[in-house]
C-alpha positions as CSV (number, residue, x, y, z in Angstrom):
1,M,28.5,27.7,-48.6
2,Q,32.1,26.6,-49.2
3,E,31.2,25.6,-52.8
4,Y,29.5,28.9,-53.3
5,I,32.6,30.8,-52.3
6,Q,34.7,28.7,-54.6
7,D,32.3,29.5,-57.5
8,A,32.6,33.2,-56.7
9,M,36.4,33.0,-56.6
10,T,36.2,31.3,-60.0
11,F,34.6,34.4,-61.4
12,V,37.4,36.5,-59.9
13,R,40.0,34.3,-61.4
14,E,38.4,34.3,-64.8
15,Y,37.0,37.9,-65.0
16,G,38.8,39.8,-62.3
17,R,37.3,41.8,-59.5
18,P,33.6,42.8,-59.6
19,Y,32.7,46.3,-60.7
20,L,29.3,46.8,-59.0
21,F,28.0,45.9,-55.6
22,I,24.2,46.3,-55.4
23,T,22.0,45.8,-52.3
24,F,18.3,45.4,-53.3
25,T,15.7,45.5,-50.4
26,C,12.0,44.6,-50.6
27,N,9.6,47.6,-50.4
28,P,6.5,46.6,-48.4
29,K,4.6,49.5,-50.1
30,W,4.9,48.2,-53.6
31,Q,1.7,48.4,-55.6
32,E,2.1,44.6,-56.3
33,I,1.8,43.9,-52.5
34,T,-0.6,46.4,-51.0
35,P,-3.7,45.6,-53.1
36,L,-3.5,41.9,-52.1
37,L,-3.7,42.6,-48.4
38,L,-6.9,42.2,-46.5
39,P,-8.4,45.2,-44.5
40,G,-6.2,45.9,-41.5
41,Q,-3.3,43.8,-42.7
42,N,0.3,45.0,-43.3
43,A,3.0,43.3,-45.4
44,I,4.3,41.6,-42.2
45,H,1.1,39.6,-42.0
46,R,1.6,38.1,-45.5
47,H,5.1,36.9,-45.9
48,D,4.0,34.7,-48.8
49,I,3.0,37.7,-50.9
50,T,6.2,39.5,-50.0
51,A,8.4,36.5,-51.0
52,R,6.7,36.0,-54.3
53,V,6.7,39.7,-55.3
54,F,10.3,40.2,-54.3
55,K,11.5,37.1,-56.2
56,Q,9.9,38.5,-59.4
57,K,11.3,42.0,-58.7
58,L,14.8,40.6,-58.3
59,K,14.5,38.7,-61.5
60,S,13.3,41.8,-63.2
61,L,16.2,43.8,-61.8
62,I,18.8,41.2,-63.0
63,N,17.3,41.3,-66.5
64,F,17.2,45.1,-66.4
65,I,20.9,45.2,-65.7
66,T,22.1,42.3,-67.9
67,K,19.8,42.6,-70.9
68,L,19.3,46.4,-71.2
69,H,23.0,47.1,-70.3
70,V,22.1,50.1,-68.0
71,F,25.7,50.0,-66.7
72,G,27.2,48.5,-69.9
73,S,27.6,45.0,-71.1
74,T,27.9,42.4,-68.4
75,R,30.2,39.4,-68.2
76,C,28.6,37.6,-65.2
77,W,26.7,38.2,-62.0
78,M,25.8,36.5,-58.7
79,Y,23.6,37.2,-55.7
80,S,23.0,36.0,-52.2
81,F,19.9,36.4,-50.0
82,E,19.9,37.7,-46.4
83,W,17.3,38.3,-43.7
84,Q,17.9,40.6,-40.8
85,K,16.0,38.9,-38.0
86,R,12.4,39.7,-38.6
87,G,13.1,42.2,-41.4
88,L,12.4,42.1,-45.1
89,P,14.5,40.1,-47.5
90,H,17.3,41.7,-49.4
91,A,19.8,40.5,-52.0
92,H,23.4,41.4,-52.3
93,I,24.3,41.4,-56.0
94,L,27.8,41.5,-57.6
95,V,28.1,42.4,-61.3
96,W,31.1,42.0,-63.6
97,L,31.1,44.4,-66.6
98,V,33.0,44.1,-69.9
99,D,34.2,47.7,-69.6
100,K,35.6,49.1,-66.4
101,I,33.7,52.0,-64.8
102,R,36.2,54.9,-64.9
103,A,36.4,57.5,-62.1
104,E,35.1,60.3,-64.4
105,N,32.0,58.2,-65.2
106,I,30.9,57.4,-61.7
107,D,28.8,60.6,-61.1
108,S,26.8,59.8,-64.3
109,L,25.9,56.3,-62.9
110,I,25.8,56.6,-59.1
111,S,24.7,59.5,-56.9
112,A,25.0,60.2,-53.2
113,E,23.1,63.5,-53.2
114,I,19.5,64.6,-52.7
115,P,17.9,65.3,-56.1
116,D,16.8,68.8,-57.0
117,P,13.0,69.1,-56.5
118,S,12.7,71.5,-59.4
119,T,14.3,69.0,-61.8
120,D,12.9,65.6,-60.7
121,Q,10.3,65.6,-57.9
122,L,9.6,61.8,-58.3
123,L,13.2,60.9,-57.8
124,L,13.3,63.2,-54.7
125,D,10.3,61.4,-53.2
126,I,11.9,58.0,-53.7
127,V,15.3,59.0,-52.4
128,T,14.0,60.7,-49.3
129,A,11.8,57.7,-48.5
130,N,14.2,54.9,-49.2
131,M,17.8,56.1,-49.5
132,I,18.4,58.1,-46.3
133,Q,20.5,56.5,-43.5
134,G,19.1,57.2,-40.0
135,P,19.7,60.0,-39.1
136,C,21.7,58.5,-36.3
137,G,24.6,59.6,-34.0
138,N,23.9,62.6,-31.9
139,L,20.6,63.2,-33.7
140,N,19.1,59.8,-32.9
141,R,20.9,57.6,-30.3
142,S,18.2,54.9,-30.6
143,S,18.8,54.2,-34.3
144,P,19.3,50.5,-35.1
145,C,22.7,51.2,-36.7
146,M,24.1,52.5,-33.4
147,V,26.6,50.3,-31.6
148,D,28.7,51.6,-28.6
149,G,27.6,55.1,-29.5
150,K,28.8,55.0,-33.1
151,C,27.1,54.3,-36.4
152,T,28.2,50.9,-37.9
153,K,27.6,52.4,-41.4
154,R,30.0,55.3,-40.7
155,F,27.4,58.0,-41.1
156,P,27.3,61.0,-41.4
157,K,29.8,61.2,-44.3
158,D,32.0,64.2,-45.0
159,F,31.1,66.8,-47.5
160,T,33.2,66.7,-50.7
161,N,32.8,68.5,-54.0
162,D,34.2,65.8,-56.2
163,T,34.1,62.0,-56.4
164,V,37.5,60.5,-55.7
165,T,38.8,56.9,-55.5
166,H,39.8,55.3,-52.2
167,V,42.3,52.7,-51.2
168,D,39.7,50.2,-49.9
169,G,38.2,49.8,-53.4
170,Y,35.2,52.0,-52.9
171,P,35.1,55.6,-54.1
172,I,34.3,58.6,-51.9
173,Y,31.2,60.0,-53.6
174,R,30.4,63.6,-54.2
175,R,28.4,65.1,-51.4
176,R,28.1,68.8,-51.8
177,S,27.0,71.0,-48.9
178,T,24.0,73.4,-49.2
179,E,26.5,76.3,-49.6
180,N,28.0,74.6,-52.7
181,G,24.8,73.6,-54.5
182,G,23.6,70.6,-52.4
183,Q,20.0,70.0,-51.5
184,S,18.4,69.3,-48.1
185,F,15.0,68.5,-46.7
186,I,13.2,68.4,-43.3
187,K,12.5,65.0,-41.7
188,T,10.4,64.6,-38.6
189,I,11.8,62.1,-36.0
190,S,10.2,61.7,-32.6
191,N,8.2,64.9,-33.1
192,A,11.4,66.8,-33.9
193,D,12.2,68.4,-37.3
194,I,15.7,67.5,-38.5
195,D,17.5,69.1,-41.4
196,I,18.8,66.2,-43.6
197,D,21.6,67.0,-46.1
198,N,23.8,65.0,-48.5
199,R,25.9,63.5,-45.6
200,W,23.1,61.0,-44.9
201,V,22.4,59.8,-48.5
202,V,23.1,56.1,-49.3
203,P,24.7,55.8,-52.8
204,Y,22.1,54.9,-55.4
205,S,21.5,54.7,-59.1
206,P,18.8,57.3,-60.2
207,L,17.6,55.0,-63.0
208,L,17.2,51.9,-60.8
209,S,15.6,53.9,-58.0
210,K,13.0,55.4,-60.3
211,T,12.3,52.1,-62.0
212,F,11.9,49.9,-58.9
213,N,11.0,52.4,-56.1
214,A,12.9,50.6,-53.4
215,H,16.1,50.8,-51.4
216,I,18.8,49.9,-54.0
217,N,22.3,50.7,-52.8
218,V,24.7,50.8,-55.7
219,E,28.4,50.9,-55.1
220,S,31.3,51.0,-57.5
221,C,33.8,48.5,-56.1
222,S,37.1,46.9,-57.1
223,S,37.7,44.8,-54.1
224,V,37.5,41.0,-53.4
225,K,36.1,42.0,-49.9
226,S,32.7,42.2,-51.6
227,I,32.9,38.4,-52.3
228,K,33.6,37.7,-48.7
229,Y,30.7,39.9,-47.6
230,I,28.0,38.3,-49.7
231,C,29.2,34.8,-48.8
232,K,29.3,35.9,-45.1
233,Y,32.6,34.2,-44.5
234,V,33.3,30.5,-44.4
235,N,33.1,30.2,-40.6
236,K,30.1,32.4,-39.9
237,R,27.2,30.3,-38.6
238,S,23.4,30.9,-38.6
239,D,21.6,32.9,-36.0
240,I,20.9,30.9,-32.8
241,A,18.0,31.1,-30.4
242,V,18.0,29.8,-26.9
243,F,14.5,28.9,-25.6
244,K,13.1,27.3,-22.4
245,I,10.6,24.5,-22.2
246,E,7.9,24.8,-19.4
247,N,5.1,22.5,-18.4
248,T,1.9,24.6,-18.3
249,D,-0.3,21.7,-17.1
250,V,-1.0,22.3,-13.4
251,H,-1.8,18.6,-12.8
252,S,1.5,17.4,-14.1
253,P,4.6,17.2,-11.9
254,P,7.0,20.1,-12.5
255,L,10.2,19.7,-14.4
256,N,13.4,19.2,-12.6
257,Q,14.6,22.8,-12.0
258,N,18.3,21.7,-11.9
259,D,18.1,19.9,-15.2
260,E,19.4,22.6,-17.6
261,I,19.5,20.2,-20.5
262,T,15.8,19.5,-20.3
263,N,14.8,23.1,-19.5
264,Y,16.8,24.8,-22.2
265,K,17.3,24.1,-25.8
266,I,19.5,25.7,-28.5
267,G,18.3,25.8,-32.0
268,R,18.8,27.6,-35.3
269,Y,16.8,30.8,-35.6
270,V,14.9,31.2,-38.9
271,S,12.7,34.3,-39.3
272,S,9.2,34.0,-40.7
273,N,10.3,35.7,-43.9
274,E,13.1,33.2,-44.4
275,G,10.9,30.3,-43.5
276,V,8.3,31.2,-46.2
277,W,11.1,31.6,-48.7
278,R,12.5,28.1,-48.0
279,I,9.0,26.5,-48.0
280,F,8.5,27.9,-51.5
281,G,11.9,26.4,-52.5
282,F,13.2,29.7,-53.8
283,P,17.0,29.9,-54.4
284,I,19.2,31.5,-51.8
285,H,22.1,31.9,-54.2
286,E,22.2,32.3,-57.9
287,R,24.8,33.1,-60.5
288,D,25.4,33.3,-64.2
289,P,27.2,31.8,-66.1
290,A,27.2,28.3,-64.4
291,V,30.4,27.0,-62.8
292,I,31.3,23.4,-63.3
293,H,32.9,21.5,-60.4
294,L,35.9,19.5,-61.7
295,A,37.0,16.4,-59.8
296,A,40.7,16.2,-58.8
297,H,41.9,12.9,-57.3
298,L,44.7,10.4,-57.5
299,E,44.6,7.3,-59.7
300,N,41.7,5.0,-58.6
301,G,41.2,7.5,-55.8
302,Q,37.8,8.9,-56.8
303,R,34.9,8.9,-54.3
304,V,32.7,5.8,-54.6
305,Y,29.2,5.4,-53.1
306,F,27.9,1.8,-52.7
307,T,25.5,-0.4,-50.9
308,N,25.8,-4.0,-49.7
309,N,24.4,-5.2,-53.1
310,T,26.6,-3.0,-55.3
311,E,30.0,-3.0,-53.5
312,L,31.5,-5.7,-55.7
313,D,30.4,-4.0,-58.9
314,R,31.6,-0.6,-57.7
315,A,35.0,-2.0,-56.9
316,I,35.4,-3.6,-60.3
317,N,33.8,-0.7,-62.3
318,P,34.4,2.5,-60.3
319,P,32.3,5.5,-61.5
320,K,33.6,7.8,-64.1
321,T,34.7,11.3,-63.1
322,T,35.4,14.5,-65.0
323,L,39.1,13.8,-64.6
324,T,39.1,10.2,-65.8
325,E,36.9,11.2,-68.8
326,F,39.2,14.1,-69.6
327,F,42.0,11.5,-70.1
328,E,39.7,9.4,-72.3
329,L,38.8,12.5,-74.3
330,C,42.4,13.3,-74.9
331,N,42.9,9.7,-76.1
332,R,40.2,9.9,-78.8
333,A,41.6,9.4,-82.3
334,D,39.4,12.2,-83.8
335,A,39.5,16.0,-84.2
336,F,37.9,16.5,-80.7
337,G,40.6,14.4,-79.1
338,A,43.4,16.3,-80.8
339,F,41.8,19.6,-79.8
340,A,41.4,18.4,-76.2
341,Q,45.1,17.8,-76.0
342,T,45.7,21.5,-76.5
343,L,43.5,22.4,-73.5
344,L,44.2,22.6,-69.8
345,Y,41.8,20.6,-67.6
346,S,40.2,23.8,-66.3
347,E,39.5,24.9,-69.9
348,V,37.5,21.8,-70.9
349,P,34.0,23.0,-69.8
350,R,34.3,26.0,-72.1
351,Y,34.2,23.8,-75.1
352,F,32.6,20.5,-73.8
353,T,29.6,19.8,-71.6
354,W,29.5,17.1,-68.9
355,A,26.5,15.0,-70.0
356,Q,24.2,12.8,-68.0
357,K,26.0,9.8,-69.5
358,R,29.1,10.9,-67.5
359,K,31.2,11.9,-70.5
360,W,32.4,15.0,-72.2
361,I,30.4,16.0,-75.3
362,P,31.3,19.0,-77.6
363,R,29.2,22.1,-77.1
364,K,26.8,22.9,-79.9
365,Q,26.5,26.5,-79.0
366,G,28.8,29.1,-77.4
C-alpha cells in the first residue's frame, strides 16, 4: 500500500492534481449477469459471475474514457478496488486530463439533477434507479448512511441555480428546485410515498450512466485528498472479525471457559466478493502509465539477498541497482552516455528502460 501511495504521488508531482474522481459500482441487474443465474438465484449466490463481469465492465469503462476521450484527452489514470462488507465491488478511479475542466464546462459534463422525462426517459430510469442517495435523515432514520442521526454523505444538499467552485476542491453542483425548473419523482419507501427532488441526486455523467447502466458517481476535483481517499491512508488496516471456537461434540470435554485465548480468535475479515476476486487473481490496484521504482542508497549500501552458498559471491559482486547503473550509463563514451549526463536521475526512465539484464537500455518507442 505504501508503494501504491508513492506511485500516486508521483503522478501528482509529474502531472499535478487529478481532474476527475469516479466511483464505479457493480450493478447486479446487468444483462451480462442475470441470464447466467439458475432459477431462484440472485447475484449474491454467484460471486464468480459478478467478479468476472465487473472486471470486464471496468476495463471497458477505462477504455471508454481514455480512448474515446469523453472528457478530453487523458494523461494518466489509476484505480483502487473496495468492498463494503458483504456488498458489491466498486472501484475508485482518478483521471488526469490534458486540459483542465473549467467551471463553465462542468454542467455539460456532470449533472446533479433529475432528467426531464419528456427529453430522455431512459436516462431518467437509470438515474432514479442508481443515482439517488437514500433518502435518509428525517425521511428514513434506518438508512445505512445514517450515523448519530446525521447522513455521512451530507445529504440532502441545498438548492442552487448555478454550479460554483468550492474551497475543498469539489464544486457545488447546480440543483434547481421544482419552482425553478427542477424535476422530481415519487419513491416508495416502507409503504410510504416520498417526493424526491434534486437535493438527493448523486453527481453523475449522463453519457457514462446511459452507457453502463450503473451507479457511476463522477466528481470534478482538484484536491490531493482524493489520492488519500482511494489509497485509504497509510495506517488504515483491514476489517477485523472476532469469532469464538466451541466444541459441539457432546462426548468431548468442554473447553476451559476461562481460557480467552483458546475460546476467541481475531482474524482478518474478507467478504465473499473479495475472496472470489483474490482467488481469480484479479488486480486490486492498477494505473497507467507505469511508475518505475528507483533505488536510492549510499555507496556499497544496496540491499543484498544471499544464501549460505552465495554469500561470498554476493559480497564480492553485489547486485546492480538502478542507481549504480545510472552512474555506469553516464560513464559510457557514446551518444547515450553524453545524453544521460544531461538528465536527472528521476528523468532516466522517460528515455531508458530497466531491462531484465539489470541495465539501462534506450527506449525504442515513446
